[in-house]
PARO-91194 format. One line per field, with one value per residue (C-alpha): residue in three letters; x, y negated, z. Coordinates in nm, 2 decimals, padded with zeros to 4 digits. Layout:
BEGIN
code <- [ALA; ...]
xx <- [X; ...]
yy <- [Y; ...]
zz <- [Z; ...]
END
This chain:
BEGIN
code <- [MET; ALA; ARG; ARG; THR; GLN; ALA; GLN; ALA; MET; ARG; GLU; ALA; LEU; MET; PRO; SER; GLU; ALA; SER; LEU; ALA; SER; GLY; ALA; GLU; TRP; ARG; LYS; ALA; ARG; GLU; GLU; GLY; ILE; PRO; VAL; TRP; LEU; PRO; PHE; GLY; LYS; LYS; LEU; VAL; ARG; LEU; ARG; THR; VAL; ARG; PRO; ASP; HIS; LEU; LEU; MET; LEU; GLY; THR; ILE; PRO; ASP; VAL; LEU; ALA; SER; LEU; VAL; VAL; ASP; MET; VAL; TYR; GLY; THR; ALA; THR; SER; ASP; HIS; ILE; ASP; LYS; PHE; ILE; GLU; LYS; LYS; ASP; ALA; ALA; SER; ASP; ALA; LEU; ALA; MET; LEU; GLU; SER; LEU; ARG; VAL; VAL; CYS; GLU; ALA; ALA; LEU; VAL; SER; PRO; ARG; ILE; VAL; ALA; GLU; PRO; LEU; ALA; ASP; ASP; GLU; ILE; ARG; ILE; ASP; ASP; LEU; GLU; ILE; ALA; ASP; ARG; GLY; TYR; ILE; PHE; ARG; LEU; VAL; PHE; MET; PRO; ALA; ASP; ALA; LEU; SER; ARG; PHE; ARG; TYR; GLU; PRO; GLN; ALA; ASP; VAL; ALA; ALA; VAL; GLU; ASN; VAL; GLN; ARG; ASP; GLU; GLN; PRO; ALA; ILE]
xx <- [04.54; 04.25; 04.00; 03.65; 03.49; 03.07; 03.00; 03.18; 02.99; 02.67; 02.74; 02.84; 02.53; 02.34; 02.55; 02.61; 02.78; 02.71; 02.73; 02.37; 02.16; 01.87; 01.82; 01.49; 01.35; 01.36; 01.19; 00.92; 00.92; 00.64; 00.41; 00.45; 00.46; 00.29; 00.29; 00.17; -00.14; -00.36; -00.77; -00.91; -01.28; -01.24; -00.93; -00.77; -00.39; -00.35; -00.09; -00.14; 00.04; 00.01; -00.23; -00.12; -00.32; -00.20; -00.25; -00.64; -00.66; -00.53; -00.77; -01.06; -01.31; -01.32; -01.65; -01.67; -01.68; -01.35; -01.16; -01.24; -01.05; -00.75; -00.70; -00.72; -00.42; -00.23; -00.19; -00.08; -00.42; -00.56; -00.52; -00.62; -00.95; -01.04; -01.04; -01.21; -01.51; -01.50; -01.58; -01.81; -02.16; -02.39; -02.77; -02.86; -02.85; -02.67; -02.36; -02.34; -02.34; -02.05; -01.87; -01.91; -01.78; -01.50; -01.40; -01.42; -01.22; -00.94; -00.95; -00.86; -00.58; -00.47; -00.47; -00.22; -00.32; -00.60; -00.68; -01.04; -01.22; -01.56; -01.59; -01.30; -01.17; -00.81; -00.71; -00.60; -00.90; -01.19; -01.48; -01.55; -01.83; -01.57; -01.42; -01.66; -01.69; -01.54; -01.21; -01.29; -01.29; -00.93; -00.79; -00.88; -00.69; -00.41; -00.31; -00.33; 00.00; 00.34; 00.49; 00.70; 00.39; 00.20; 00.49; 00.41; 00.09; 00.25; 00.15; 00.39; 00.34; 00.36; 00.67; 00.62; 00.80; 00.89; 01.23; 01.52; 01.67; 02.07; 02.18; 02.54; 02.51; 02.73; 02.86; 02.74; 02.97; 03.07; 02.95]
yy <- [01.47; 01.74; 01.89; 01.80; 02.11; 02.16; 02.06; 01.74; 01.67; 01.72; 01.51; 01.23; 01.29; 01.32; 00.95; 00.71; 00.40; 00.12; -00.06; 00.11; 00.03; -00.13; -00.45; -00.52; -00.78; -00.50; -00.32; -00.57; -00.69; -00.48; -00.53; -00.92; -01.00; -00.75; -00.56; -00.76; -00.55; -00.60; -00.52; -00.33; -00.42; -00.78; -00.86; -01.01; -00.99; -00.99; -00.89; -00.57; -00.38; -00.01; 00.06; 00.31; 00.54; 00.44; 00.07; 00.15; 00.36; 00.03; -00.19; 00.02; -00.17; 00.10; 00.28; 00.66; 00.80; 00.62; 00.68; 01.10; 01.03; 00.85; 01.11; 01.38; 01.10; 01.07; 01.49; 01.49; 01.68; 01.42; 01.47; 01.25; 01.51; 01.41; 01.03; 01.05; 01.27; 00.99; 00.76; 00.93; 00.90; 01.03; 01.03; 00.85; 00.46; 00.47; 00.66; 00.40; 00.15; 00.31; 00.34; -00.01; -00.14; 00.11; -00.01; -00.38; -00.28; -00.09; -00.45; -00.66; -00.47; -00.47; -00.77; -01.02; -01.27; -01.35; -01.25; -01.20; -01.35; -01.43; -01.80; -01.89; -02.21; -02.22; -02.17; -01.83; -01.67; -01.49; -01.30; -00.95; -01.02; -01.21; -00.88; -00.58; -00.31; -00.03; -00.27; -00.21; 00.15; 00.08; -00.04; 00.22; 00.51; 00.30; 00.19; 00.52; 00.57; 00.54; 00.24; 00.37; 00.48; 00.16; -00.02; 00.23; 00.05; -00.34; -00.55; -00.61; -00.92; -00.87; -00.98; -01.29; -01.10; -00.68; -00.57; -00.46; -00.19; -00.23; -00.05; -00.11; -00.20; -00.28; -00.63; -00.88; -01.02; -01.38; -01.57]
zz <- [00.12; 00.37; 00.20; 00.35; 00.48; 00.45; 00.81; 00.74; 00.42; 00.60; 00.93; 00.68; 00.50; 00.82; 00.98; 00.70; 00.73; 00.92; 00.61; 00.50; 00.80; 00.70; 00.86; 01.06; 00.80; 00.56; 00.79; 00.85; 00.47; 00.33; 00.64; 00.66; 00.32; 00.16; -00.26; -00.50; -00.67; -00.91; -00.83; -01.13; -01.08; -00.97; -01.17; -00.91; -00.82; -00.38; -00.14; 00.02; 00.31; 00.42; 00.71; 00.99; 01.13; 01.48; 01.45; 01.34; 01.67; 01.86; 01.67; 01.93; 01.71; 01.41; 01.36; 01.47; 01.12; 01.04; 01.40; 01.31; 00.95; 01.11; 01.43; 01.10; 00.98; 01.29; 01.34; 00.98; 00.87; 00.62; 00.29; -00.03; -00.09; 00.29; 00.17; -00.18; 00.06; 00.27; 00.03; -00.18; -00.18; 00.09; 00.14; 00.43; 00.47; 00.78; 00.63; 00.42; 00.67; 00.82; 00.55; 00.42; 00.77; 00.77; 00.43; 00.60; 00.89; 00.69; 00.39; 00.72; 00.81; 00.47; 00.29; 00.36; 00.10; 00.12; 00.44; 00.49; 00.80; 00.92; 00.84; 00.54; 00.53; 00.39; 00.07; 00.15; 00.32; 00.24; 00.30; 00.30; 00.06; -00.18; -00.28; -00.52; -00.33; -00.57; -00.50; -00.12; -00.21; -00.43; -00.13; 00.13; -00.12; -00.20; 00.15; 00.31; 00.11; 00.21; 00.14; -00.08; -00.29; -00.25; -00.41; -00.78; -00.78; -00.74; -01.04; -01.25; -01.50; -01.89; -02.05; -02.28; -02.56; -02.62; -02.50; -02.77; -02.80; -02.79; -03.12; -03.25; -03.62; -03.91; -03.92; -04.15; -04.41; -04.37; -04.66]
END
């Protein structure tokens, strides 16, 4: 039997078998269905998707202050510090209004369920005003993370019973 060379192993690592190819459904799942996330301030469970900066730019209706941050994200120069600074308190009311509008745009893009609409009619629709401002900021920070990072914040309901350690014990004598 011939031994694999290091070059062959590297080629195989870079070109996995077709059995490992991700389906289109797998690619779309997080975007279409969202990931369950518990909002810490409003104490509600929602389904969020990550928001890609290029999609926000293509909306064409984002506030200038958000556009600046999104452009930095597109070019890979934005950090989590940029996002935190974007949300931190400013002195001018116009800055606060621009930030609130930015939060609205991002929350509308991020929320899969419930959806944010101007005039809610269906059970799965809410107004932006229904979301606590603190939860809007929480969503803003979360959705710019990659999808795999967002899944770490997913809601996991508490178990009804605690897990029991699987330990070998001496057998009990028969009665």
